[in-house]
GUVODREN-50032 format. One line per 5 residues: for each residue z, x, y of N, C-alpha, C, O. Coordinates in pm, 1 decimal. Each point is the difference from the previous one (the first is absolute). Example, Ala and Ser with C-alpha at 12.3 -4.5 7.8 and 13.67 -1.06 7.14 Angstrom:
BEGIN
780.0,1319.0,-569.0,0.0,-89.0,119.0,0.0,90.0,120.0,66.5,103.6,-1.9; -138.5,-138.6,106.9,6.0,82.0,119.0,73.0,-77.0,109.0,16.9,50.9,110.8 .
//
This chain:
BEGIN
1381.8,-3579.0,10949.7,95.3,47.3,-14.6,13.0,55.6,-59.6,-99.5,9.8,-71.9; 253.3,112.0,17.1,20.7,108.4,-13.8,88.0,-11.6,-132.6,89.8,-72.5,-42.9; -157.8,173.5,4.8,141.0,-22.0,-146.0,118.7,0.0,4.5,51.7,-33.2,-106.7; 32.8,62.6,205.8,157.8,-37.1,90.4,7.6,-142.3,-29.1,102.0,-59.1,-35.4; -200.2,15.9,50.3,2.0,-190.7,112.9,-24.0,-65.7,-196.6,66.2,-84.9,-59.7 .
-182.8,166.6,11.7,0.3,-126.4,-166.8,96.8,66.3,-109.8,-6.6,-43.3,-115.0; 84.9,133.6,142.2,150.3,91.9,-89.2,43.3,-189.2,84.3,-10.2,-119.8,-26.1; 43.2,182.7,98.5,155.8,-118.6,101.9,-87.4,-182.1,-42.3,69.0,-102.0,-3.0; -178.4,100.3,-16.4,-88.5,-153.1,-73.0,47.4,19.4,-156.1,62.2,-79.8,-70.1; -75.4,114.9,61.4,20.4,19.8,-197.8,99.2,-9.6,-21.1,32.4,-93.9,-72.7 .
85.8,197.8,131.1,115.5,-50.3,0.0,68.0,-105.2,-16.2,88.8,-21.4,-82.5; -151.7,-78.9,202.2,30.6,-139.9,31.6,-81.9,-62.6,-75.9,-23.1,-81.9,88.9; -34.2,50.6,-163.2,-52.2,-88.5,-84.9,-137.7,-30.9,16.9,-63.3,-80.3,-68.6; 0.2,179.3,207.2,-100.5,-124.3,137.8,-145.3,28.9,-12.3,-64.6,88.4,56.3; 18.8,-194.5,-154.1,-103.9,44.6,-139.4,-88.0,-61.4,155.0,-71.9,93.3,35.5 .
64.4,-147.1,8.5,-113.4,-56.5,134.1,-50.0,120.7,115.3,-108.6,13.1,56.5; 237.6,69.8,-46.8,-26.4,112.5,91.7,-106.8,60.0,-110.8,-120.3,-21.2,15.5; 160.8,83.8,-108.3,-55.4,94.3,-90.8,-129.7,-82.3,-11.6,-102.4,58.2,35.7; 91.9,-176.9,-77.5,-171.9,-11.7,-10.6,-110.6,-36.0,124.8,-123.0,3.4,-4.2; 242.8,-50.4,152.7,-103.8,73.8,130.4,-37.2,120.3,44.0,-93.7,39.7,69.2 .
267.1,57.3,-170.2,-56.3,198.1,4.5,-129.0,-6.8,-65.5,-94.4,68.5,39.4; 86.9,-138.4,-125.9,-198.5,25.8,-123.4,-89.7,-39.4,65.7,-102.5,64.9,21.0; 135.8,-223.8,40.0,-85.0,19.2,0.4,-99.8,68.3,171.7,-120.5,4.3,25.1; 238.8,35.9,53.9,-8.0,96.3,57.7,-89.9,188.7,-25.5,-44.2,79.3,83.1; 49.1,-76.1,-177.4,-47.2,138.9,-55.9,100.1,36.8,3.2,-14.7,116.1,-37.9 .
160.0,-135.8,64.9,131.0,151.1,22.6,-11.9,23.4,-105.7,121.8,-1.5,-17.6; -164.6,27.1,-92.3,48.2,-31.6,-165.4,-135.8,192.4,16.4,19.4,112.0,-47.3; -69.1,-134.7,83.4,-103.9,82.7,7.7,-4.4,156.4,49.8,-76.1,96.0,-11.7; 248.0,-137.1,96.9,21.0,95.9,68.0,98.4,83.2,-5.1,37.8,93.5,70.6; 8.1,-157.8,-194.8,130.9,38.2,-45.2,-1.5,151.8,-151.8,-106.8,12.1,-59.9 .
148.7,21.5,45.2,-41.8,129.1,-27.4,94.8,-59.3,-187.7,87.7,-85.5,-11.4; -150.1,168.7,-99.5,-2.7,-60.2,-181.7,161.5,-23.3,21.8,53.0,-106.9,-30.3; 28.4,230.8,92.5,111.8,-19.3,-12.6,63.5,-33.3,48.3,112.9,-5.6,-48.7; -146.3,-58.5,227.9,54.7,-142.1,24.0,-9.0,-110.6,-104.1,100.9,-64.5,-28.4; -218.6,40.2,-29.4,-15.4,-103.9,-28.1,121.4,23.4,-168.2,87.9,-79.2,-33.9 .
-104.7,136.0,2.4,136.2,28.3,-143.7,133.2,-34.0,129.8,88.2,-72.5,-45.9; -68.9,108.5,172.5,171.6,6.3,2.4,18.8,-147.3,55.3,107.9,-51.5,29.1; -254.2,-16.2,-18.6,39.9,-153.9,29.5,11.5,-54.8,-138.1,84.3,-88.3,-15.8; -141.6,118.8,-67.1,23.9,-114.1,-130.2,82.3,72.5,-63.2,5.4,-42.7,-115.3; 84.3,159.0,134.2,142.3,74.9,-80.4,131.3,-116.3,108.2,110.0,-42.6,-35.1 .
-185.9,23.5,170.2,94.9,-33.2,100.2,11.9,-157.7,-38.2,92.3,-57.8,57.5; -185.7,-34.2,-161.4,41.6,-123.0,15.0,68.7,-8.3,-140.1,73.4,-91.9,-36.4; -112.5,215.7,-45.8,108.6,-4.0,-137.4,174.9,47.9,47.1,96.1,-69.3,-33.5; -92.7,102.6,54.5,124.3,67.4,97.1,80.0,-143.4,74.9,117.4,-19.3,-31.4; -156.1,-36.2,87.6,34.7,-92.0,104.8,-16.1,-102.5,-126.0,80.1,-79.5,49.2 .
-112.1,25.2,-153.1,-29.2,-94.2,-116.0,-65.4,-124.7,95.9,74.8,-80.3,55.6; -217.7,73.6,-43.1,-86.2,-49.5,45.8,-96.3,-8.0,-84.9,-105.9,62.5,-4.3; 156.5,-159.4,-77.6,-105.3,-23.0,-179.9,-139.5,-65.8,111.5,-119.0,31.4,-5.0; 184.9,-126.0,96.3,-138.3,-49.3,50.3,-81.3,91.8,34.4,-95.8,34.1,-69.4; 127.5,18.8,187.7,-37.5,139.5,34.5,-140.3,44.4,-24.2,-112.4,-12.2,48.8 .
205.4,98.6,-198.1,-39.4,117.9,-57.0,-141.9,-88.7,-78.9,-115.1,41.9,-11.9; 169.3,-168.2,-31.2,-109.5,-91.3,-98.0,-98.2,-1.5,136.5,-113.6,16.0,-44.6; 105.1,-29.8,214.1,-108.4,-22.3,46.8,-68.7,90.3,27.3,-118.5,-23.8,23.7; 169.2,162.3,-17.0,-30.7,101.4,-2.4,-153.0,43.1,-76.2,-105.7,60.3,18.0; 167.4,-124.3,-94.9,-67.3,71.7,-149.4,-111.4,-31.0,-49.5,-89.0,55.4,-64.6 .
123.3,-210.8,131.2,-131.4,-157.6,-78.8,-61.8,-9.3,127.4,-121.2,-11.4,-18.2; 150.0,11.2,140.6,-40.3,15.9,93.0,-61.8,76.5,89.0,-91.5,-27.3,77.7; 128.2,89.1,-89.3,-73.4,179.9,106.3,44.7,93.8,-131.3,76.8,87.5,40.1; -89.3,-82.4,-116.8,-42.6,97.8,-175.4,120.7,167.2,87.6,-44.7,106.4,42.7; 152.7,-139.9,-46.2,62.7,84.6,85.3,56.4,-15.1,-144.4,3.8,-105.1,-64.1 .
49.0,255.0,14.6,90.3,28.7,-121.0,30.0,162.3,-23.4,-89.4,73.6,41.7; 168.3,-29.3,-84.0,29.3,144.8,4.9,52.7,-8.3,-117.9,116.4,-38.8,-9.1; -199.4,77.4,-120.1,89.5,-8.1,-190.2,63.0,185.9,55.6,94.6,47.9,-62.6; -139.8,8.7,142.7,35.6,202.1,-28.1,171.7,-50.1,40.8,37.9,-103.4,54.8; 36.3,212.3,-102.0,182.7,-9.0,20.8,3.4,120.8,98.8,-77.8,95.4,1.6 .
180.3,-118.3,77.5,3.8,61.4,160.9,81.3,79.3,-104.7,26.9,-21.0,-118.3; 12.2,153.1,235.1,-13.9,122.0,-7.3,168.2,0.1,-114.0,20.1,99.7,-69.3; 49.1,-179.5,67.1,89.9,-1.9,-89.4,-29.3,-58.6,-161.9,88.5,-33.0,-79.0; -223.4,30.1,55.5,-6.6,-49.1,-121.7,14.1,-161.4,-43.5,-0.9,-44.1,-115.0; 19.2,-59.2,286.5,67.1,-86.2,-1.7,-113.8,-163.4,-6.5,-48.9,-51.4,100.6 .
30.7,0.2,-241.2,-141.5,-64.1,105.5,38.9,-144.4,76.3,111.4,-22.9,46.9; -241.2,-83.2,-43.1,92.7,-133.7,74.0,87.1,-94.9,-67.3,54.0,-98.1,51.3; -44.4,145.5,-195.5,77.3,-87.2,-102.8,164.7,28.2,33.5,90.9,-82.3,-11.3; -81.5,210.2,51.6,128.4,103.4,-1.2,73.2,-103.5,223.0,105.0,-50.2,40.2; -238.2,75.4,18.3,41.2,-75.1,92.8,99.3,-139.6,22.2,110.2,-33.7,43.1 .
-262.2,-32.5,-119.8,45.9,-167.1,-3.8,163.6,-28.6,-78.3,74.9,-95.0,22.9; -51.5,211.7,-120.6,98.6,-3.7,-94.3,161.0,40.6,81.3,107.6,-48.1,-35.6; -125.1,139.7,141.6,72.8,-31.3,108.2,15.4,-61.7,95.3,90.2,-6.1,83.5; -214.4,-58.3,-101.1,61.9,-153.4,126.7,80.8,-112.6,-20.3,77.3,-77.0,57.1; -172.1,122.8,-249.0,104.0,-140.5,-46.3,-69.7,-161.9,-28.1,43.1,-98.3,-60.1 .
-202.6,132.6,154.0,-42.4,-136.1,6.5,-91.7,-19.1,-153.3,-99.6,63.8,-34.0; 148.1,-138.3,-17.5,-89.2,-80.7,-105.7,-122.7,17.8,45.6,-47.8,110.7,-24.8; -38.3,-207.7,101.5,-146.4,-29.3,8.3,-82.9,145.0,11.4,-116.2,19.2,-35.7; 202.8,71.7,91.9,-80.3,111.7,33.1,91.5,100.7,-152.1,-97.3,55.9,-50.4; 149.7,-37.7,14.6,-12.3,60.2,-191.8,-91.4,-80.3,-27.4,-111.0,52.8,6.8 .
110.5,-178.9,-40.3,-128.8,-108.3,-120.6,-95.1,112.7,89.3,-39.9,107.4,-45.2; 23.4,-141.4,134.5,-157.2,53.3,75.3,-31.1,104.5,-85.2,-99.9,9.2,-71.3; 200.9,77.2,84.1,-8.7,206.2,42.3,-70.1,-74.2,-181.3,-107.9,-55.5,-21.1; 208.1,82.8,-65.5,33.1,-30.5,-133.9,-141.8,-117.6,-112.4,-27.6,7.7,-119.7; -19.0,-86.3,210.6,-80.5,-92.0,-31.3,-209.2,27.0,-5.3,-108.9,19.2,-54.0 .
216.7,-45.9,186.3,-192.5,43.3,130.2,-80.1,149.9,-79.5,-98.7,23.7,-69.7; 263.3,83.6,160.0,-63.1,183.2,-21.3,-14.8,37.5,-147.4,-72.0,91.3,-40.4; 164.3,-189.1,-53.0,53.6,77.8,-126.0,10.1,138.3,32.9,-75.2,90.4,-36.3; 244.7,-78.9,158.4,98.4,82.5,-21.7,112.0,61.4,-151.3,67.2,-75.9,-69.8; -73.4,177.3,58.6,86.2,-10.7,-119.7,199.1,-25.0,98.5,34.6,37.5,112.0 .
40.8,-108.5,-214.3,107.9,-3.3,83.8,105.9,140.6,-57.8,107.7,27.7,52.7; -164.1,41.8,-161.6,38.8,140.3,-59.6,-41.0,43.4,30.8,-26.6,82.8,-87.1; -36.4,-49.2,199.4,-121.6,135.3,69.5,165.7,66.3,95.9,91.8,-44.6,68.9; -131.7,149.9,-115.3,146.8,84.3,54.9,-35.8,102.8,143.7,-98.7,73.5,-3.8; 178.0,-77.2,112.2,-72.1,83.0,86.3,74.4,148.0,40.7,108.2,29.1,-51.1 .
-155.2,33.8,118.1,42.1,146.7,-58.3,135.2,63.1,-36.1,41.6,110.4,-35.0; 6.9,-231.8,60.0,169.5,8.3,-84.2,-7.0,-57.2,-98.0,97.0,10.0,-75.2; -170.0,-63.1,48.2,-6.1,-96.0,-135.3,69.1,-128.4,34.7,66.5,-56.5,-86.9; -75.3,14.7,187.3,49.0,-157.1,51.4,-77.8,-120.0,-48.9,-107.4,54.2,-25.8; 96.5,-143.7,5.1,-74.6,-54.5,-56.7,-23.3,-153.4,60.4,98.0,-66.4,-33.8 .
-179.4,-4.0,100.8,40.9,-112.9,86.2,126.5,-124.3,-43.6,59.5,-77.9,74.5; -50.5,94.3,-201.2,115.0,-38.7,-88.7,103.9,27.7,37.9,63.3,-85.9,61.4; -12.7,202.0,-81.2,78.2,78.3,73.1,57.5,-17.7,151.5,103.8,40.3,52.6; -181.9,-94.8,-18.1,-7.1,-11.9,199.3,20.7,-155.9,0.9,65.5,-39.5,96.4; -101.2,-41.1,-170.0,72.8,-108.7,36.9,130.1,-35.1,-99.0,36.1,-116.6,-16.1 .
19.8,211.2,-38.1,128.8,-40.9,-73.4,102.1,110.5,100.1,111.0,-44.4,29.3; -147.1,181.6,20.5,118.0,6.7,121.3,-24.8,-51.0,72.5,93.9,-70.8,36.4; -222.2,53.0,48.9,28.7,-194.5,119.5,73.7,-21.8,-29.4,88.4,26.2,81.6; -30.7,-97.9,-226.8,-5.5,-147.3,-4.6,-66.1,-88.5,29.6,50.0,-106.8,35.6; -173.4,125.6,-41.8,-77.8,-136.6,-3.4,-67.5,-18.3,-120.6,-100.3,52.1,-48.8 .
218.2,-181.9,-6.8,-25.6,-88.5,-85.4,-118.9,-87.2,-69.7,-39.2,-7.5,-116.4; -1.3,-55.5,238.5,-111.4,-86.5,-58.1,-119.5,116.5,-8.1,-82.8,-39.4,-82.1; 51.3,144.5,127.5,-85.7,145.8,-13.9,-13.3,54.4,-123.6,-101.3,13.1,-68.6; 307.1,42.4,29.6,18.3,51.6,-114.0,-96.4,-141.0,-123.3,-101.4,30.2,-62.9; 155.3,-148.6,58.2,-10.7,-68.0,-117.8,-153.5,-39.6,1.0,-46.5,-55.3,-99.6 .
-31.4,81.4,206.6,-167.3,35.0,-11.8,-78.3,85.9,-106.1,-82.0,-16.5,-90.3; 188.6,168.5,182.4,-67.5,58.5,-89.6,36.9,22.0,-140.7,-72.9,11.6,-98.5; 172.1,-9.0,106.8,96.7,-0.2,-160.6,-82.7,-100.5,-96.0,5.9,29.9,-119.3; -93.9,-162.2,157.4,-49.1,-81.5,-75.8,-127.7,40.8,-19.3,-64.1,-61.8,-85.0; -0.1,170.0,155.5,-94.2,36.6,-22.3,-48.6,109.4,-101.3,-103.0,52.5,-42.3 .
274.9,-49.4,25.6,-1.7,164.9,-128.5,37.5,-63.8,-129.8,60.5,71.6,-79.8; -87.4,-197.7,45.6,50.5,-32.9,-150.1,67.2,26.4,-9.5,20.2,-79.8,-91.6; 136.1,171.5,100.5,53.2,40.2,-28.9,124.5,-15.0,95.3,-26.4,-7.6,120.0; 192.1,1.0,-167.4,122.6,42.6,135.1,14.4,109.8,-23.3,23.7,39.0,-114.3; -35.8,51.9,232.7,52.2,130.6,114.9,139.3,-21.8,-76.7,-31.9,-0.6,-118.9 .
107.5,-9.3,124.1,110.5,5.8,-0.9,29.4,22.9,-182.5,113.8,36.9,-28.9; -191.6,-53.7,-62.0,-11.2,8.4,-125.8,-70.5,90.0,-47.0,-14.2,16.2,-121.2; -42.3,58.1,213.7,-103.1,91.4,-46.3,114.7,119.8,53.2,123.0,-1.9,-3.7; -259.6,148.7,75.3,106.7,123.5,-49.0,-105.2,62.9,143.4,-120.6,-9.3,22.5; 221.4,66.0,44.0,-153.5,152.2,73.2,-32.9,65.1,-67.2,65.4,-14.5,-103.3 .
-177.2,132.0,89.5,-60.2,63.8,-75.9,44.1,153.8,84.4,-77.8,30.4,90.4; 189.8,60.7,-113.6,50.2,97.6,163.6,-123.2,114.9,-79.4,37.1,116.8,11.2; -142.5,-129.6,-69.9,-89.7,139.3,2.9,-46.6,-52.7,183.7,4.8,-99.1,72.8; -41.0,219.2,-71.0,-58.5,27.1,153.4,-162.5,-60.7,5.6,-79.4,61.7,-70.9; 20.8,-187.0,156.4,-168.4,-6.2,-29.6,-42.3,128.3,122.3,31.7,40.7,111.8 .
-123.6,-15.8,-222.9,-94.4,113.2,51.1,2.2,148.4,-53.9,114.2,-6.0,-45.6; -142.7,96.4,25.2,-72.3,133.7,-97.1,190.5,18.7,-0.3,75.7,-15.5,95.9; -50.7,42.3,-198.4,172.4,90.3,8.6,73.9,52.4,-108.4,97.7,-52.1,-53.9; -180.4,215.1,12.2,-18.9,6.7,-96.5,99.7,71.9,-107.3,24.7,120.6,0.3; 34.3,-227.1,-102.8,157.9,43.5,-34.1,19.9,143.8,-69.8,-48.0,21.5,-111.3 .
108.1,58.6,169.3,18.1,174.7,27.4,70.6,38.6,-87.5,15.0,120.7,-18.6; 46.5,-214.5,-57.6,64.1,2.6,-109.0,-114.0,20.0,-194.9,30.6,24.2,-116.8; -147.7,-50.8,186.8,-93.4,55.6,-98.9,-25.4,93.7,-0.4,-1.5,80.4,93.2; -39.1,-61.4,-257.2,-55.1,89.9,-23.7,-120.5,34.8,-68.1,-27.1,-68.8,-98.4; -61.7,173.3,133.9,-62.3,18.8,-103.2,-4.8,24.6,-126.2,57.6,107.2,-18.6 .
-102.9,-158.0,-94.5,-5.9,159.6,-99.9,-68.2,44.7,-59.4,-65.9,-61.1,-84.1; 56.7,192.7,108.4,-130.7,98.7,-9.0,12.1,58.0,-91.0,-85.0,83.1,-31.9 .
//
């Protein structure tokens, strides 16, 4: 089984095919980037059971954000699947307010995609109601204030 077949099986939630792939040692031929792609694909497809299966049975997980700074929780929130969101938050410990390179959080993605169940789950994990809060307008990263002057 190659990477493309594994991706198809993951998106379909076919744990049996992935189990056979592991038994045959096919995971050994997949690069670290390929394994991260498999895990991210499970999250994007809203395959919470598959994500848990990859994590618990095959020790495949990727805590590293992608090139845009998005975590697995971003992918899970965009999918709208509550089980996938719950797994990413509770087991992997990912933050619902972690912004990507554009400052977009998993909470934002669930709200924009109108994934109500995922949005409620992410909101409840925060301990406050997002609609009653505000977003800090300050940019993330190192952006010194040009209006500040040194007294010399």
